[in-house]
BAMAR-30694 format. One record per residue (C-alpha): residue in three letters; x, y, z. Coordinates in nm, 3 decimals. Example, Ala and Ser with C-alpha at 12.3 -4.5 7.8 and 13.67 -1.06 7.14 Angstrom:
<rs>
 residu       X       Y       Z
    ALA   1.230  -0.450   0.780
    SER   1.367  -0.106   0.714
</rs>
This chain:
<rs>
 residu       X       Y       Z
    UNK  10.931   7.717  10.034
    UNK  10.840   8.092   9.950
    UNK  10.730   8.212   9.629
    UNK  11.063   8.396   9.555
    UNK  11.280   8.103   9.659
    UNK  11.046   7.850   9.438
    UNK  11.059   8.086   9.128
    UNK  11.455   8.127   9.166
    UNK  11.505   7.748   9.180
    UNK  11.255   7.670   8.887
    UNK  11.410   7.927   8.675
    UNK  11.753   7.774   8.738
    UNK  11.614   7.432   8.603
    UNK  11.452   7.623   8.296
    UNK  11.783   7.762   8.209
    UNK  11.951   7.445   8.255
    UNK  11.712   7.274   7.997
    UNK  11.744   7.549   7.749
    UNK  12.123   7.495   7.756
    UNK  12.080   7.135   7.698
    UNK  11.844   7.219   7.407
    UNK  12.128   7.457   7.257
    UNK  12.362   7.183   7.273
    UNK  12.176   6.923   7.068
    UNK  12.397   6.805   6.776
    UNK  12.239   6.739   6.429
    UNK  12.390   6.430   6.207
    UNK  12.271   6.256   5.903
    UNK  12.105   6.010   6.126
    UNK  11.899   6.284   6.316
    UNK  11.941   6.521   6.602
    UNK  12.094   6.385   6.943
    UNK  12.149   6.527   7.292
    UNK  12.515   6.600   7.380
    UNK  12.692   6.316   7.552
    UNK  12.775   6.526   7.865
    UNK  12.393   6.636   7.903
    UNK  12.215   6.299   7.899
    UNK  12.289   6.199   8.244
    UNK  12.206   6.553   8.383
    UNK  11.863   6.551   8.179
    UNK  11.762   6.241   8.366
    UNK  11.856   6.403   8.702
    UNK  11.668   6.706   8.608
    UNK  11.340   6.506   8.547
    UNK  11.363   6.338   8.865
    UNK  11.437   6.626   9.057
    UNK  11.153   6.830   8.907
    UNK  10.910   6.558   8.988
    UNK  10.996   6.574   9.360
    UNK  10.998   6.949   9.345
    UNK  10.672   6.976   9.214
    UNK  10.542   6.690   9.413
    UNK  10.662   6.851   9.767
    UNK  10.604   7.248   9.684
    UNK  10.305   7.290   9.449
    UNK   9.947   7.252   9.593
    UNK   9.863   6.999   9.299
    UNK  10.213   6.908   9.226
    UNK  10.140   6.531   9.131
    UNK   9.983   6.643   8.809
    UNK  10.294   6.824   8.716
    UNK  10.505   6.555   8.820
    UNK  10.325   6.303   8.621
    UNK  10.342   6.518   8.301
    UNK  10.724   6.538   8.365
    UNK  10.745   6.148   8.390
    UNK  10.506   6.105   8.081
    UNK  10.725   6.366   7.855
    UNK  11.062   6.168   7.989
    UNK  10.914   5.831   7.904
    UNK  10.813   5.941   7.564
    UNK  11.161   6.116   7.482
    UNK  11.356   5.806   7.527
    UNK  11.116   5.569   7.327
    UNK  11.360   5.528   7.037
    UNK  11.576   5.244   6.938
    UNK  11.879   5.372   7.112
    UNK  11.695   5.519   7.424
    UNK  11.834   5.862   7.399
    UNK  11.627   6.161   7.494
    UNK  11.466   6.333   7.190
    UNK  11.484   6.736   7.148
    UNK  11.085   6.740   7.154
    UNK  11.090   6.554   7.489
    UNK  11.340   6.767   7.639
    UNK  11.148   7.070   7.502
    UNK  10.828   6.941   7.654
    UNK  10.975   6.890   8.016
    UNK  11.104   7.264   7.985
    UNK  10.740   7.359   7.889
    UNK  10.585   7.201   8.201
    UNK  10.850   7.380   8.421
    UNK  10.766   7.710   8.245
    UNK  10.410   7.669   8.267
    UNK  10.426   7.611   8.665
    UNK  10.666   7.891   8.690
    UNK  10.438   8.133   8.526
    UNK  10.142   7.997   8.742
    UNK  10.340   8.053   9.065
    UNK  10.462   8.376   8.972
    UNK  10.073   8.480   8.890
    UNK   9.983   8.344   9.245
    UNK  10.176   8.216   9.556
    UNK   9.863   8.038   9.647
    UNK   9.968   7.776   9.422
    UNK  10.248   7.665   9.662
    UNK  10.174   7.450   9.945
    UNK  10.327   7.645  10.209
    UNK  10.149   7.959  10.113
    UNK   9.800   7.841  10.016
    UNK   9.524   8.010  10.189
    UNK   9.409   7.802  10.471
    UNK   9.307   7.798  10.824
    UNK   9.605   7.826  11.071
    UNK   9.783   7.486  11.157
    UNK   9.551   7.315  10.932
    UNK   9.702   6.995  10.789
    UNK   9.581   6.802  10.498
    UNK   9.408   6.539  10.719
    UNK   9.228   6.814  10.879
    UNK   9.081   6.961  10.555
    UNK   8.956   6.609  10.481
    UNK   8.804   6.594  10.793
    UNK   8.613   6.897  10.704
    UNK   8.460   6.701  10.424
    UNK   8.344   6.466  10.689
    UNK   8.206   6.751  10.890
    UNK   8.010   6.884  10.610
    UNK   7.861   6.556  10.520
    UNK   7.743   6.478  10.899
    UNK   7.577   6.814  10.927
    UNK   7.418   6.808  10.556
    UNK   7.089   6.685  10.665
    UNK   7.042   6.937  10.932
    UNK   7.126   7.210  10.692
    UNK   6.883   7.067  10.439
    UNK   6.593   7.044  10.687
    UNK   6.689   7.398  10.812
    UNK   6.662   7.570  10.495
    UNK   6.307   7.434  10.419
    UNK   6.185   7.649  10.714
    UNK   6.182   8.009  10.595
    UNK   6.005   8.300  10.721
    UNK   5.692   8.399  10.542
    UNK   5.677   8.103  10.313
    UNK   5.976   8.249  10.113
    UNK   6.122   8.013   9.845
    UNK   6.392   7.775   9.940
    UNK   6.571   7.470   9.792
    UNK   6.401   7.154   9.863
    UNK   6.670   6.882   9.818
    UNK   6.445   6.634   9.613
    UNK   6.714   6.499   9.359
    UNK   7.079   6.432   9.314
    UNK   7.108   6.775   9.175
    UNK   6.962   6.941   9.457
    UNK   7.229   6.759   9.665
    UNK   7.524   6.863   9.458
    UNK   7.432   7.231   9.463
    UNK   7.369   7.242   9.855
    UNK   7.693   7.048   9.905
    UNK   7.880   7.279   9.653
    UNK   7.768   7.587   9.856
    UNK   7.890   7.415  10.189
    UNK   8.212   7.325  10.036
    UNK   8.281   7.695   9.984
    UNK   8.314   7.724  10.368
    UNK   8.598   7.540  10.430
    UNK   8.790   7.545  10.075
    UNK   8.887   7.823   9.830
    UNK   8.923   7.620   9.515
    UNK   8.625   7.414   9.434
    UNK   8.619   7.293   9.076
    UNK   8.276   7.126   8.949
    UNK   8.227   6.831   8.706
    UNK   8.562   6.742   8.551
    UNK   8.595   6.431   8.323
    UNK   8.770   6.143   8.449
    UNK   8.990   5.919   8.262
    UNK   8.826   5.634   8.063
    UNK   8.769   5.317   8.237
    UNK   8.632   4.991   8.092
    UNK   8.545   5.182   7.775
    UNK   8.361   5.461   7.918
    UNK   8.398   5.804   8.109
    UNK   8.223   5.963   8.378
    UNK   8.206   6.305   8.566
    UNK   8.325   6.378   8.885
    UNK   8.127   6.612   9.106
    UNK   8.376   6.851   9.258
    UNK   8.765   6.850   9.270
    UNK   8.951   7.001   9.560
    UNK   9.309   7.077   9.412
    UNK   9.431   7.223   9.762
    UNK   9.403   6.851   9.933
    UNK   9.420   6.671   9.606
    UNK   9.078   6.531   9.670
    UNK   8.768   6.442   9.474
    UNK   8.405   6.459   9.612
    UNK   8.148   6.213   9.441
    UNK   7.798   6.288   9.561
    UNK   7.489   6.039   9.512
    UNK   7.144   6.022   9.661
    UNK   6.952   5.728   9.741
    UNK   6.646   5.675   9.542
    UNK   6.336   5.410   9.465
    UNK   6.483   5.127   9.253
    UNK   6.855   5.168   9.349
    UNK   6.935   4.901   9.580
    UNK   7.225   4.901   9.839
    UNK   7.401   4.644   9.608
    UNK   7.378   4.850   9.310
    UNK   7.487   5.147   9.504
    UNK   7.794   4.962   9.624
    UNK   7.879   4.835   9.281
    UNK   7.845   5.217   9.134
    UNK   8.076   5.315   9.414
    UNK   8.334   5.040   9.311
    UNK   8.342   5.149   8.969
    UNK   8.382   5.513   9.082
    UNK   8.694   5.414   9.298
    UNK   8.851   5.229   9.009
    UNK   8.801   5.528   8.772
    UNK   8.949   5.767   9.021
    UNK   9.272   5.578   9.066
    UNK   9.354   5.678   8.724
    UNK   9.309   6.072   8.777
    UNK   9.647   6.270   8.842
    UNK   9.490   6.498   9.093
    UNK   9.300   6.246   9.305
    UNK   9.466   6.115   9.619
    UNK   9.156   6.122   9.841
    UNK   8.806   6.026   9.703
    UNK   8.522   6.114   9.924
    UNK   8.214   5.965   9.859
    UNK   7.902   6.121  10.004
    UNK   7.558   5.937   9.977
    UNK   7.259   6.121  10.093
    UNK   6.994   5.885  10.220
    UNK   6.697   6.103  10.374
    UNK   6.453   5.833  10.351
    UNK   6.670   5.549  10.511
    UNK   6.642   5.337  10.182
    UNK   6.986   5.196  10.253
    UNK   6.944   4.910  10.523
    UNK   7.311   4.871  10.643
    UNK   7.518   5.198  10.556
    UNK   7.769   5.138  10.805
    UNK   7.847   4.806  10.641
    UNK   7.888   4.970  10.307
    UNK   8.118   5.239  10.443
    UNK   8.307   4.983  10.641
    UNK   8.354   4.754  10.325
    UNK   8.464   5.075  10.084
    UNK   8.687   5.272  10.340
    UNK   9.043   5.192  10.259
    UNK   9.382   5.312  10.130
    UNK   9.454   5.150   9.797
    UNK   9.802   5.233   9.640
    UNK   9.789   5.605   9.596
    UNK   9.428   5.657   9.649
    UNK   9.249   5.698   9.996
    UNK   8.879   5.609   9.985
    UNK   8.633   5.772  10.221
    UNK   8.249   5.689  10.218
    UNK   7.979   5.865  10.422
    UNK   7.629   5.757  10.401
    UNK   7.404   6.027  10.581
    UNK   7.195   6.095  10.779
</rs>
């Protein structure tokens, strides 16, 4: 769907929701949605969730917000949609509308990408970056006339270099966003790629970090990212230049999976 068609359709939904708000009835017991509007409000919420998921680059985020506000709106003793709930759903629609008017790249069909590139192709681009990472790390150490370079010595160095390489394949790379809490804590993700609803988690092997501990860390990360509305693919890149991990393919095989709405891809390199 092009930008004009998308905005025209969404404007109609916003107008419908505004009409529903204008017809709320105030009584001694409270303020209530008009009888003839309740069914249509429920339909609009479902239609908006599908609309955002199908047409917007990171539409899952907005779909889940609509679902959240709808559920909150009917959490009363009669199960009738509240004025604030309808207002919140309209707010999500207006925010998406403003975003798409500002930039057509927010739409899936018009986002900047390589010709004929599919979501699967873009995820494979992460694999290619990971597979060649060690070659790049070695190459940049060899500069002419002893010029300064980046020596990939710790996890921060791995993050910096991987971030630069991500820019070759993706237009929107967002570093270090907080993930939802899990088991009483929270952690930072390394990079989120809204274009393909993917998160890149980066680790580096080191003395004292056993393969078992690494696997346990990745399992905890996977559980956390299941809760993130923008993450449908989790790509875990583990840089092991010294070969400290004795069975890398085994760890990859154990963790690579599609679980509910989350696809997990693990690569240990070189």
